[in-house]
DSSP file (Angstrom, degrees, kcal/mol; ACC not computed):
  #  RESIDUE AA STRUCTURE BP1 BP2  ACC     N-H-->O    O-->H-N    N-H-->O    O-->H-N    TCO  KAPPA ALPHA  PHI   PSI    X-CA   Y-CA   Z-CA
    1    1 A X              0   0    0      0, 0.0     2,-0.3     0, 0.0    59,-0.0   0.000 360.0 360.0 360.0 132.8  -51.9  -74.2  -88.9
    2    2 A X        -     0   0    0      2,-0.0     2,-0.4     0, 0.0    59,-0.3  -0.617 360.0-165.5 -81.4 137.4  -51.5  -72.5  -85.6
    3    3 A X        -     0   0    0     -2,-0.3     2,-0.3    57,-0.1    57,-0.2  -0.990   3.2-169.9-122.9 130.9  -48.1  -72.6  -84.0
    4    4 A X  E     -A   59   0A   0     55,-2.6    55,-3.3    -2,-0.4     2,-0.4  -0.802  11.3-145.4-110.9 159.8  -47.4  -71.8  -80.3
    5    5 A X  E     +A   58   0A   0     -2,-0.3     2,-0.3    53,-0.2    53,-0.2  -0.948  20.4 166.9-125.9 144.0  -43.9  -71.3  -78.8
    6    6 A X  E     -A   57   0A   0     51,-1.7    51,-3.3    -2,-0.4     2,-0.4  -0.982  35.1-113.9-152.4 154.3  -42.6  -72.2  -75.4
    7    7 A X  E     -A   56   0A   0     -2,-0.3    49,-0.2    49,-0.2    47,-0.0  -0.744  36.9-116.6 -91.0 135.3  -39.2  -72.4  -73.8
    8    8 A X        -     0   0    0     47,-3.0    47,-0.3    -2,-0.4     2,-0.2  -0.347  30.8-165.1 -67.6 150.2  -38.1  -75.9  -72.7
    9    9 A X    >   -     0   0    0     45,-0.1     3,-1.8    -2,-0.0    -1,-0.0  -0.622  44.9 -85.6-120.9-176.0  -37.6  -76.5  -69.0
   10   10 A X  G >  S+     0   0    0      1,-0.3     3,-0.9    -2,-0.2     4,-0.2   0.609 124.9  71.9 -71.2  -9.5  -35.8  -79.3  -67.2
   11   11 A X  G 3  S+     0   0    0      1,-0.2    -1,-0.3     2,-0.1     3,-0.2   0.714  99.1  49.2 -69.0 -23.2  -39.2  -81.1  -67.4
   12   12 A X  G X> S+     0   0    0     -3,-1.8     4,-2.1     1,-0.2     3,-0.8   0.273  78.6 117.6 -90.8   4.7  -38.3  -81.4  -71.1
   13   13 A X  H <> S+     0   0    0     -3,-0.9     4,-2.5     1,-0.3     5,-0.2   0.825  72.4  47.9 -52.3 -46.7  -34.8  -82.7  -70.3
   14   14 A X  H 3> S+     0   0    0     -3,-0.2     4,-2.5     1,-0.2    -1,-0.3   0.863 111.1  52.0 -65.3 -35.4  -35.1  -86.1  -72.0
   15   15 A X  H <> S+     0   0    0     -3,-0.8     4,-2.6     2,-0.2    -1,-0.2   0.920 110.6  49.2 -63.3 -44.1  -36.6  -84.5  -75.1
   16   16 A X  H  X S+     0   0    0     -4,-2.1     4,-2.3     2,-0.2    -2,-0.2   0.906 111.4  48.2 -62.8 -42.2  -33.6  -82.2  -75.3
   17   17 A X  H  X S+     0   0    0     -4,-2.5     4,-2.6    -5,-0.2    -1,-0.2   0.949 112.5  48.4 -63.3 -47.9  -31.1  -85.0  -74.8
   18   18 A X  H  X S+     0   0    0     -4,-2.5     4,-2.4     1,-0.2    -2,-0.2   0.888 110.4  52.6 -61.3 -39.3  -32.9  -87.0  -77.6
   19   19 A X  H  X S+     0   0    0     -4,-2.6     4,-1.9     2,-0.2    -1,-0.2   0.913 110.2  47.6 -61.7 -43.2  -32.9  -84.0  -79.9
   20   20 A X  H  X S+     0   0    0     -4,-2.3     4,-2.7     2,-0.2    -2,-0.2   0.910 110.7  50.5 -66.5 -41.7  -29.2  -83.5  -79.4
   21   21 A X  H  X S+     0   0    0     -4,-2.6     4,-2.3     1,-0.2    -1,-0.2   0.921 108.2  53.3 -60.8 -41.3  -28.4  -87.2  -80.0
   22   22 A X  H  X S+     0   0    0     -4,-2.4     4,-1.4     2,-0.2    -1,-0.2   0.903 110.1  48.3 -58.1 -41.5  -30.5  -87.0  -83.2
   23   23 A X  H  X S+     0   0    0     -4,-1.9     4,-1.1     1,-0.2     3,-0.2   0.924 110.0  51.4 -67.3 -43.0  -28.3  -84.0  -84.4
   24   24 A X  H >X S+     0   0    0     -4,-2.7     4,-0.7     1,-0.2     3,-0.6   0.908 109.1  50.2 -59.3 -42.6  -25.1  -85.7  -83.5
   25   25 A X  H 3< S+     0   0    0     -4,-2.3     3,-0.3     1,-0.2    -1,-0.2   0.790 103.5  60.6 -69.2 -27.7  -26.1  -88.7  -85.5
   26   26 A X  H 3< S+     0   0    0     -4,-1.4    -1,-0.2    -3,-0.2    -2,-0.2   0.829 115.6  32.9 -61.8 -34.1  -27.0  -86.5  -88.5
   27   27 A X  H << S+     0   0    0     -4,-1.1     2,-0.3    -3,-0.6    -1,-0.2   0.329 122.2  36.5-113.8   4.0  -23.4  -85.3  -88.8
   28   28 A X     <  -     0   0    0     -4,-0.7    -1,-0.1    -3,-0.3     0, 0.0  -0.988  53.1-149.2-155.0 144.8  -21.3  -88.2  -87.7
   29   29 A X        +     0   0    0     -2,-0.3     2,-0.1    -3,-0.1    -4,-0.1   0.471  66.7 117.8 -89.2  -0.8  -21.4  -92.0  -88.0
   30   30 A X  S    S-     0   0    0     -6,-0.2     2,-0.1     1,-0.1    -2,-0.1  -0.429  74.2-110.1 -70.0 138.5  -19.6  -92.3  -84.5
   31   31 A X        -     0   0    0     -2,-0.1     2,-0.8     1,-0.1    -1,-0.1  -0.442  23.0-128.6 -68.9 138.8  -21.7  -94.1  -81.9
   32   32 A X        -     0   0    0     -2,-0.1    -1,-0.1    -3,-0.1     2,-0.0  -0.830  33.0-149.7 -92.0 111.0  -23.0  -91.8  -79.1
   33   33 A X     >  -     0   0    0     -2,-0.8     4,-2.0     1,-0.1     5,-0.2  -0.250  23.3-104.4 -83.4 168.4  -21.9  -93.6  -76.0
   34   34 A X  H  > S+     0   0    0      1,-0.2     4,-2.2     2,-0.2     5,-0.1   0.814 118.7  55.0 -60.1 -35.3  -23.6  -93.6  -72.6
   35   35 A X  H  > S+     0   0    0      2,-0.2     4,-2.3     1,-0.2    -1,-0.2   0.896 107.9  50.0 -70.0 -37.8  -21.1  -91.3  -71.0
   36   36 A X  H  > S+     0   0    0      2,-0.2     4,-2.4     1,-0.2    -2,-0.2   0.903 110.0  50.5 -62.7 -41.3  -21.7  -88.7  -73.8
   37   37 A X  H  X S+     0   0    0     -4,-2.0     4,-2.3     2,-0.2    -2,-0.2   0.900 110.5  49.4 -64.0 -41.3  -25.4  -89.0  -73.3
   38   38 A X  H  X S+     0   0    0     -4,-2.2     4,-2.6     2,-0.2    -1,-0.2   0.887 110.6  50.9 -64.2 -40.4  -25.0  -88.5  -69.5
   39   39 A X  H  X S+     0   0    0     -4,-2.3     4,-2.6     2,-0.2    -2,-0.2   0.911 109.1  50.5 -65.2 -42.7  -22.8  -85.4  -70.2
   40   40 A X  H  X S+     0   0    0     -4,-2.4     4,-2.8     2,-0.2     5,-0.3   0.947 110.5  50.1 -57.0 -50.1  -25.4  -83.9  -72.5
   41   41 A X  H  X S+     0   0    0     -4,-2.3     4,-2.5     1,-0.2    -2,-0.2   0.933 113.3  45.3 -57.3 -49.3  -28.1  -84.5  -69.9
   42   42 A X  H  X S+     0   0    0     -4,-2.6     4,-2.6     2,-0.2     5,-0.3   0.866 110.6  54.9 -63.0 -37.3  -25.9  -82.7  -67.2
   43   43 A X  H  X S+     0   0    0     -4,-2.6     4,-2.7     2,-0.2     5,-0.3   0.971 112.0  41.2 -61.4 -53.9  -25.1  -79.9  -69.6
   44   44 A X  H  X S+     0   0    0     -4,-2.8     4,-2.6     1,-0.2     5,-0.3   0.939 114.9  52.8 -58.7 -46.1  -28.7  -79.1  -70.3
   45   45 A X  H  X S+     0   0    0     -4,-2.5     4,-2.1    -5,-0.3    -2,-0.2   0.946 114.6  39.5 -56.7 -53.2  -29.7  -79.5  -66.7
   46   46 A X  H  X S+     0   0    0     -4,-2.6     4,-1.9     1,-0.2    -1,-0.2   0.909 116.8  49.2 -68.6 -40.7  -27.0  -77.2  -65.3
   47   47 A X  H  <>S+     0   0    0     -4,-2.7     5,-3.4    -5,-0.3     6,-0.7   0.886 111.6  49.0 -68.9 -33.4  -27.3  -74.6  -68.0
   48   48 A X  H ><5S+     0   0    0     -4,-2.6     3,-1.6    -5,-0.3    -1,-0.2   0.946 110.9  50.8 -66.3 -45.5  -31.1  -74.4  -67.7
   49   49 A X  H 3<5S+     0   0    0     -4,-2.1    -1,-0.2    -5,-0.3    -2,-0.2   0.867 113.2  45.9 -59.5 -37.5  -30.9  -74.0  -63.9
   50   50 A X  T 3<5S-     0   0    0     -4,-1.9    -1,-0.3    -5,-0.2    -2,-0.2   0.374 113.8-117.2 -85.1   3.2  -28.4  -71.2  -64.4
   51   51 A X  T < 5S+     0   0    0     -3,-1.6    -3,-0.2    -4,-0.2    -2,-0.1   0.909  84.3 118.6  54.6  45.6  -30.5  -69.5  -67.2
   52   52 A X      < +     0   0    0     -5,-3.4    20,-2.6     1,-0.2     2,-0.3   0.179  64.1  53.4-118.0  12.8  -27.6  -70.1  -69.6
   53   53 A X  E     + B   0  71A   0     -6,-0.7     2,-0.4    18,-0.3    18,-0.2  -0.935  59.0 179.6-151.5 124.1  -29.5  -72.3  -72.0
   54   54 A X  E     - B   0  70A   0     16,-2.8    16,-2.3    -2,-0.3     2,-0.6  -0.984   5.1-172.2-130.3 120.5  -32.8  -71.5  -73.8
   55   55 A X  E     - B   0  69A   0     -2,-0.4   -47,-3.0   -47,-0.3     2,-0.5  -0.957  12.0-154.4-112.0 118.9  -34.5  -73.9  -76.2
   56   56 A X  E     -AB   7  68A   0     12,-3.0    12,-1.5    -2,-0.6     2,-0.5  -0.811  10.5-158.4 -93.1 128.5  -37.5  -72.4  -78.0
   57   57 A X  E     -AB   6  67A   0    -51,-3.3   -51,-1.7    -2,-0.5     2,-0.5  -0.921   6.7-151.3-108.6 128.6  -40.0  -75.1  -79.1
   58   58 A X  E     -AB   5  66A   0      8,-3.0     7,-2.8    -2,-0.5     8,-1.3  -0.868  21.9-167.7 -95.3 132.3  -42.5  -74.5  -81.9
   59   59 A X  E     +AB   4  64A   0    -55,-3.3   -55,-2.6    -2,-0.5     2,-0.4  -0.973  16.5 174.2-129.5 134.9  -45.6  -76.6  -81.3
   60   60 A X  E >  S- B   0  63A   0      3,-2.6     3,-1.3    -2,-0.4   -57,-0.1  -0.995  76.9  -5.3-137.4 129.5  -48.6  -77.4  -83.5
   61   61 A X  T 3  S-     0   0    0     -2,-0.4    -1,-0.1   -59,-0.3     3,-0.1   0.918 129.5 -58.4  54.0  45.0  -51.3  -79.9  -82.7
   62   62 A X  T 3  S+     0   0    0      1,-0.2     2,-0.4    -3,-0.1    -1,-0.3   0.704 116.1 113.0  55.9  25.2  -49.5  -80.8  -79.5
   63   63 A X  E <  S-B   60   0A   0     -3,-1.3    -3,-2.6     0, 0.0     2,-0.4  -0.990  73.6-117.3-126.3 135.9  -46.4  -81.9  -81.4
   64   64 A X  E     +B   59   0A   0     -2,-0.4    -5,-0.3    -5,-0.2     3,-0.1  -0.582  38.5 166.7 -69.1 121.6  -43.0  -80.2  -81.5
   65   65 A X  E     +     0   0A   0     -7,-2.8    30,-3.4    -2,-0.4     2,-0.3   0.448  60.8  22.7-113.7  -8.3  -42.5  -79.0  -85.1
   66   66 A X  E     -BC  58  94A   0     -8,-1.3    -8,-3.0    28,-0.2     2,-0.3  -0.986  58.3-173.2-159.3 148.0  -39.5  -76.8  -84.6
   67   67 A X  E     +BC  57  93A   0     26,-2.7    26,-2.5    -2,-0.3     2,-0.3  -0.983   6.8 173.1-141.3 152.9  -36.6  -76.2  -82.2
   68   68 A X  E     -B   56   0A   0    -12,-1.5   -12,-3.0    -2,-0.3     2,-0.4  -0.892  12.4-166.5-157.6 134.0  -33.8  -73.6  -81.7
   69   69 A X  E     -BC  55  90A   0     21,-2.5    21,-2.7    -2,-0.3     2,-0.4  -0.928   8.5-173.5-125.5 143.7  -31.4  -73.5  -78.8
   70   70 A X  E     -BC  54  89A   0    -16,-2.3   -16,-2.8    -2,-0.4     2,-0.3  -0.997   9.7-178.7-129.4 135.8  -28.9  -70.8  -77.5
   71   71 A X  E     -BC  53  88A   0     17,-1.9    17,-2.8    -2,-0.4     2,-0.3  -0.949  18.0-131.6-128.2 153.6  -26.5  -71.5  -74.7
   72   72 A X  E     + C   0  87A   0    -20,-2.6     2,-0.3    -2,-0.3    15,-0.2  -0.780  21.6 177.1-107.6 146.8  -24.0  -69.2  -73.1
   73   73 A X  E     - C   0  86A   0     13,-1.9    13,-2.7    -2,-0.3     2,-0.2  -0.988  28.9-110.3-146.4 153.6  -20.3  -69.7  -72.3
   74   74 A X  E     + C   0  85A   0     -2,-0.3     2,-0.3    11,-0.2    11,-0.3  -0.556  32.3 174.9 -88.3 145.1  -17.7  -67.5  -70.9
   75   75 A X        -     0   0    0      9,-2.8     2,-0.2    -2,-0.2     3,-0.1  -0.921  44.5 -83.2-136.5 165.8  -14.6  -66.1  -72.7
   76   76 A X        -     0   0    0     -2,-0.3     8,-0.2     1,-0.1     5,-0.1  -0.513  58.9-102.5 -67.4 134.1  -11.8  -63.7  -71.8
   77   77 A X        +     0   0    0     -2,-0.2     2,-0.3     5,-0.1     5,-0.2  -0.225  51.0 169.7 -57.6 147.8  -13.1  -60.2  -72.3
   78   78 A X        -     0   0    0      3,-1.9     3,-0.2    -3,-0.1     6,-0.1  -0.905  52.2 -93.2-149.5 174.8  -11.9  -58.4  -75.4
   79   79 A X  S    S+     0   0    0     -2,-0.3     3,-0.3     1,-0.2    -1,-0.1   0.848 128.4  47.8 -61.8 -33.4  -12.5  -55.3  -77.5
   80   80 A X  S    S+     0   0    0      1,-0.3     2,-0.3     2,-0.1    -1,-0.2   0.723 125.9  27.1 -79.6 -24.7  -14.9  -57.4  -79.6
   81   81 A X    >   +     0   0    0     -3,-0.2    -3,-1.9    -5,-0.1     3,-0.7  -0.734  59.8 169.0-142.1  86.6  -16.7  -58.8  -76.5
   82   82 A X  T 3  S+     0   0    0     -3,-0.3    -5,-0.1    -2,-0.3    -1,-0.1   0.587  78.9  60.7 -79.9 -10.6  -16.6  -56.6  -73.5
   83   83 A X  T 3  S-     0   0    0      2,-0.2    -1,-0.2    -7,-0.1    -6,-0.1   0.681  95.7-138.3 -87.8 -17.9  -19.2  -58.8  -71.7
   84   84 A X    <   +     0   0    0     -3,-0.7    -9,-2.8     1,-0.2     2,-0.4   0.674  66.7 107.8  71.9  17.0  -17.0  -61.9  -71.8
   85   85 A X  E     -C   74   0A   0    -11,-0.3    35,-2.6    -9,-0.0    36,-0.9  -0.981  49.5-162.4-130.1 139.7  -20.0  -64.1  -72.8
   86   86 A X  E     -Cd  73 121A   0    -13,-2.7   -13,-1.9    -2,-0.4     2,-0.5  -0.945  10.9-145.1-117.9 141.3  -20.8  -65.8  -76.1
   87   87 A X  E     -Cd  72 122A   0     34,-2.7    36,-2.8    -2,-0.4     2,-0.6  -0.926  13.5-159.9-102.1 130.1  -24.2  -67.1  -77.1
   88   88 A X  E     -Cd  71 123A   0    -17,-2.8   -17,-1.9    -2,-0.5     2,-0.4  -0.959   4.6-152.7-114.9 118.5  -24.0  -70.3  -79.3
   89   89 A X  E     +Cd  70 124A   0     34,-2.7    36,-0.6    -2,-0.6     2,-0.3  -0.757  30.8 148.7 -92.2 135.4  -27.1  -71.0  -81.4
   90   90 A X  E     +C   69   0A   0    -21,-2.7   -21,-2.5    -2,-0.4     3,-0.1  -0.914  39.2  47.4-153.4 176.0  -27.6  -74.7  -82.2
   91   91 A X  E     +     0   0A   0     -2,-0.3     2,-0.7     1,-0.2    -1,-0.1   0.859  61.4 169.4  50.0  42.6  -30.2  -77.4  -82.8
   92   92 A X  E     +     0   0A   0    -24,-0.2     2,-0.3    -3,-0.1   -24,-0.2  -0.774  11.6 155.2 -82.5 118.4  -32.2  -75.2  -85.2
   93   93 A X  E     -C   67   0A   0    -26,-2.5   -26,-2.7    -2,-0.7     2,-0.4  -0.996  26.4-172.7-150.4 138.5  -34.7  -77.6  -86.9
   94   94 A X  E     -C   66   0A   0     -2,-0.3   -28,-0.2   -28,-0.2     5,-0.1  -0.999  35.8-109.9-131.2 131.2  -38.1  -77.2  -88.5
   95   95 A X    >   -     0   0    0    -30,-3.4     3,-2.0    -2,-0.4     4,-0.4  -0.244  35.8-113.0 -55.4 145.2  -40.2  -80.2  -89.6
   96   96 A X  G >  S+     0   0    0      1,-0.3     3,-1.4     2,-0.2    -1,-0.1   0.841 113.1  55.5 -51.8 -41.0  -40.3  -80.4  -93.3
   97   97 A X  G 3  S+     0   0    0      1,-0.3    -1,-0.3     3,-0.0    -2,-0.1   0.617 110.6  47.5 -71.9  -9.0  -44.0  -79.6  -93.8
   98   98 A X  G X  S+     0   0    0     -3,-2.0     3,-0.6   -33,-0.2     5,-0.4   0.329  86.5 116.5-109.7   5.7  -43.5  -76.3  -91.9
   99   99 A X  T <   +     0   0    0     -3,-1.4    -4,-0.0    -4,-0.4    -3,-0.0  -0.309  64.6  32.8 -73.1 158.1  -40.4  -75.1  -93.7
  100  100 A X  T 3  S+     0   0    0      1,-0.1    -1,-0.2    -2,-0.0    -4,-0.0   0.766  89.2 102.8  70.6  29.3  -40.2  -71.9  -95.8
  101  101 A X  S <  S-     0   0    0     -3,-0.6    -2,-0.1     0, 0.0    -1,-0.1   0.248  98.8-103.4-121.1   8.6  -42.7  -70.2  -93.5
  102  102 A X  S  > S+     0   0    0      3,-0.0     4,-2.5     4,-0.0     5,-0.2   0.536  83.5 126.8  87.0   5.6  -40.3  -68.0  -91.5
  103  103 A X  H  > S+     0   0    0     -5,-0.4     4,-2.5     2,-0.2     5,-0.2   0.955  72.9  46.3 -65.1 -48.7  -40.4  -70.2  -88.4
  104  104 A X  H  > S+     0   0    0      1,-0.2     4,-2.9     2,-0.2     5,-0.3   0.926 113.3  50.0 -56.7 -48.0  -36.7  -70.6  -88.1
  105  105 A X  H  > S+     0   0    0      1,-0.2     4,-2.6     2,-0.2     5,-0.2   0.931 111.0  49.6 -58.6 -46.1  -36.1  -66.9  -88.6
  106  106 A X  H  X S+     0   0    0     -4,-2.5     4,-2.2     1,-0.2    -1,-0.2   0.925 112.4  47.0 -56.2 -47.3  -38.6  -66.0  -86.0
  107  107 A X  H  X S+     0   0    0     -4,-2.5     4,-2.2     2,-0.2    -2,-0.2   0.915 113.3  48.1 -66.6 -44.4  -37.1  -68.4  -83.4
  108  108 A X  H  X S+     0   0    0     -4,-2.9     4,-2.4     2,-0.2    -1,-0.2   0.926 111.3  50.0 -64.8 -42.4  -33.6  -67.3  -84.0
  109  109 A X  H  X S+     0   0    0     -4,-2.6     4,-2.6    -5,-0.3    -1,-0.2   0.919 110.5  50.8 -60.9 -41.9  -34.5  -63.6  -83.8
  110  110 A X  H  X S+     0   0    0     -4,-2.2     4,-2.1    -5,-0.2    -1,-0.2   0.899 109.3  49.6 -64.7 -38.9  -36.3  -64.3  -80.5
  111  111 A X  H  X S+     0   0    0     -4,-2.2     4,-0.6     2,-0.2    -1,-0.2   0.881 111.3  50.5 -66.3 -37.5  -33.3  -66.1  -79.1
  112  112 A X  H >X S+     0   0    0     -4,-2.4     3,-0.9     1,-0.2     4,-0.8   0.922 109.5  51.5 -63.3 -45.5  -31.1  -63.1  -80.1
  113  113 A X  H >< S+     0   0    0     -4,-2.6     3,-0.5     1,-0.3     4,-0.3   0.881 108.9  47.7 -64.4 -40.7  -33.5  -60.7  -78.5
  114  114 A X  H 3< S+     0   0    0     -4,-2.1    -1,-0.3     1,-0.2    -2,-0.2   0.614 114.2  50.2 -75.1  -7.0  -33.6  -62.5  -75.1
  115  115 A X  H XX S+     0   0    0     -3,-0.9     4,-1.8    -4,-0.6     3,-1.5   0.518  78.3  98.5-105.3  -7.9  -29.8  -62.7  -75.2
  116  116 A X  T << S+     0   0    0     -4,-0.8    -1,-0.1    -3,-0.5    -2,-0.1   0.855  88.7  42.0 -52.2 -40.8  -28.9  -59.1  -75.9
  117  117 A X  T 34 S+     0   0    0     -4,-0.3    -1,-0.3     1,-0.2    -2,-0.1   0.630 116.5  48.9 -80.7 -12.4  -28.2  -58.1  -72.3
  118  118 A X  T <4 S+     0   0    0     -3,-1.5     2,-0.3    -4,-0.1    -2,-0.2   0.716 107.4  42.1-102.0 -25.0  -26.3  -61.3  -71.5
  119  119 A X     <  -     0   0    0     -4,-1.8   -33,-0.2     1,-0.1     3,-0.1  -0.866  54.1-147.9-127.4 159.1  -23.8  -61.8  -74.3
  120  120 A X  S    S+     0   0    0    -35,-2.6     2,-0.3    -2,-0.3   -34,-0.2   0.657  86.7   8.2 -94.1 -21.5  -21.3  -59.8  -76.3
  121  121 A X  E     -d   86   0A   0    -36,-0.9   -34,-2.7   -40,-0.1     2,-0.4  -0.989  60.7-143.4-155.1 157.1  -21.6  -61.9  -79.4
  122  122 A X  E     +d   87   0A   0     -2,-0.3     2,-0.3   -36,-0.2   -34,-0.2  -0.993  22.6 179.0-123.5 132.4  -23.7  -64.7  -80.9
  123  123 A X  E     +d   88   0A   0    -36,-2.8   -34,-2.7    -2,-0.4     2,-0.3  -0.822   4.6 174.2-127.8 166.5  -22.2  -67.4  -83.1
  124  124 A X  E     -d   89   0A   0     -2,-0.3     2,-0.4   -36,-0.2   -34,-0.1  -0.969  28.8-122.6-161.8 159.9  -23.4  -70.6  -84.9
  125  125 A X        -     0   0    0    -36,-0.6     2,-0.4    -2,-0.3    -2,-0.0  -0.909  36.2-160.8-104.8 140.2  -22.3  -73.3  -87.3
  126  126 A X        -     0   0    0     -2,-0.4     2,-0.2   -36,-0.0     5,-0.0  -0.931  20.0-129.0-128.6 146.2  -24.4  -73.6  -90.4
  127  127 A X    >>  -     0   0    0     -2,-0.4     4,-0.8     1,-0.1     3,-0.7  -0.502  39.4-109.8 -76.5 161.6  -25.1  -76.1  -93.1
  128  128 A X  G >4 S+     0   0    0      1,-0.2     3,-0.8     2,-0.2     4,-0.4   0.876 118.0  60.8 -61.3 -34.7  -24.7  -74.7  -96.6
  129  129 A X  G 34 S+     0   0    0      1,-0.2     3,-0.3     2,-0.1     4,-0.3   0.820 107.8  42.2 -58.2 -35.4  -28.6  -74.8  -97.0
  130  130 A X  G <> S+     0   0    0     -3,-0.7     4,-2.2     1,-0.2     3,-0.3   0.498  85.0  95.1 -97.7  -2.7  -29.2  -72.4  -94.1
  131  131 A X  H <X S+     0   0    0     -4,-0.8     4,-2.8    -3,-0.8     5,-0.2   0.893  83.3  53.7 -54.0 -42.0  -26.4  -69.9  -94.9
  132  132 A X  H  > S+     0   0    0     -4,-0.4     4,-2.2    -3,-0.3    -1,-0.2   0.904 108.4  50.3 -62.8 -39.8  -28.9  -67.6  -96.8
  133  133 A X  H  > S+     0   0    0     -4,-0.3     4,-1.8    -3,-0.3    -2,-0.2   0.956 113.3  44.7 -59.3 -51.6  -31.2  -67.6  -93.8
  134  134 A X  H  X>S+     0   0    0     -4,-2.2     5,-2.6     1,-0.2     4,-1.4   0.890 112.2  52.0 -65.1 -39.8  -28.5  -66.6  -91.3
  135  135 A X  H  <5S+     0   0    0     -4,-2.8     3,-0.3    -5,-0.2    -1,-0.2   0.912 107.9  52.3 -61.4 -42.0  -27.0  -64.0  -93.6
  136  136 A X  H  <5S+     0   0    0     -4,-2.2    -2,-0.2     1,-0.2    -1,-0.2   0.880 109.0  50.7 -64.1 -36.4  -30.6  -62.4  -94.0
  137  137 A X  H  <5S-     0   0    0     -4,-1.8    -1,-0.2    -5,-0.1    -2,-0.2   0.794 129.7 -96.4 -69.8 -26.1  -30.8  -62.2  -90.2
  138  138 A X  T  <5S+     0   0    0     -4,-1.4    -3,-0.2    -3,-0.3     2,-0.1   0.446  72.6 143.0 125.3   2.6  -27.5  -60.5  -90.0
  139  139 A X      < -     0   0    0     -5,-2.6     2,-0.4    -6,-0.1    -1,-0.3  -0.475  36.6-148.4 -73.9 148.2  -24.8  -63.2  -89.3
  140  140 A X        -     0   0    0     -2,-0.1     2,-0.3     2,-0.0    -5,-0.0  -0.965  15.2-121.2-119.9 133.2  -21.5  -62.7  -91.0
  141  141 A X        -     0   0    0     -2,-0.4     2,-0.4   -10,-0.0   -10,-0.0  -0.569  24.0-158.8 -75.8 130.9  -19.3  -65.6  -92.1
  142  142 A X        -     0   0    0     -2,-0.3     3,-0.2     1,-0.1    -1,-0.0  -0.947  10.3-170.4-111.5 130.7  -15.8  -65.7  -90.6
  143  143 A X  S    S+     0   0    0     -2,-0.4     2,-0.3     1,-0.2    -1,-0.1   0.532  70.5  78.5 -96.4  -8.9  -13.1  -67.7  -92.3
  144  144 A X        +     0   0    0      2,-0.0     2,-0.5     0, 0.0    -1,-0.2  -0.182  61.1 125.9 -96.5  42.7  -10.4  -67.5  -89.7
  145  145 A X        +     0   0    0     -2,-0.3     2,-0.3    -3,-0.2    -3,-0.0  -0.896  33.5 178.4-106.5 120.8  -11.8  -70.2  -87.4
  146  146 A X        -     0   0    0     -2,-0.5     2,-0.4     2,-0.0    -2,-0.0  -0.921  10.6-160.6-122.0 149.8   -9.4  -73.1  -86.5
  147  147 A X        -     0   0    0     -2,-0.3     2,-0.6     2,-0.0    -2,-0.0  -0.990   9.0-157.6-130.6 138.6   -9.9  -76.1  -84.3
  148  148 A X        -     0   0    0     -2,-0.4     2,-0.4     2,-0.0    -2,-0.0  -0.954  19.1-150.6-110.6 111.2   -7.4  -78.4  -82.6
  149  149 A X              0   0    0     -2,-0.6    -2,-0.0     1,-0.1     0, 0.0  -0.675 360.0 360.0 -83.7 131.4   -9.0  -81.7  -81.8
  150  150 A X              0   0    0     -2,-0.4    -1,-0.1     0, 0.0    -2,-0.0   0.418 360.0 360.0 -95.3 360.0   -7.6  -83.6  -78.8
């Protein structure tokens, strides 16, 4: 099967919003309210316009069969990140019939390559199933990550 790749634009905005809502529902039973949906839409729109969000779409037979997104955010400069920007990879998904063919690895590596000049580090959250893939690419698990929820 032939697979082509393209970067999403704001013309794909509603698809991106739907994809994010799907992911939120996979990891939480909490209802995604209208305000959250509008915030997601505004996030994608503004980040795409500023070239701070890139979603790579894998397409086969005119159907999206894979996605991977990286978006950038600012942090205070440090010895570990002298650029003061972080790339966050999210929404990595490959349709079941296309898994185990290297598609996710290809997409992640491509996102890393386009981000090299823009960020000082790239991070992601992973399911247990995908840890092996990310380790193979070169991601290192950090255990000292804490969150305070407001």
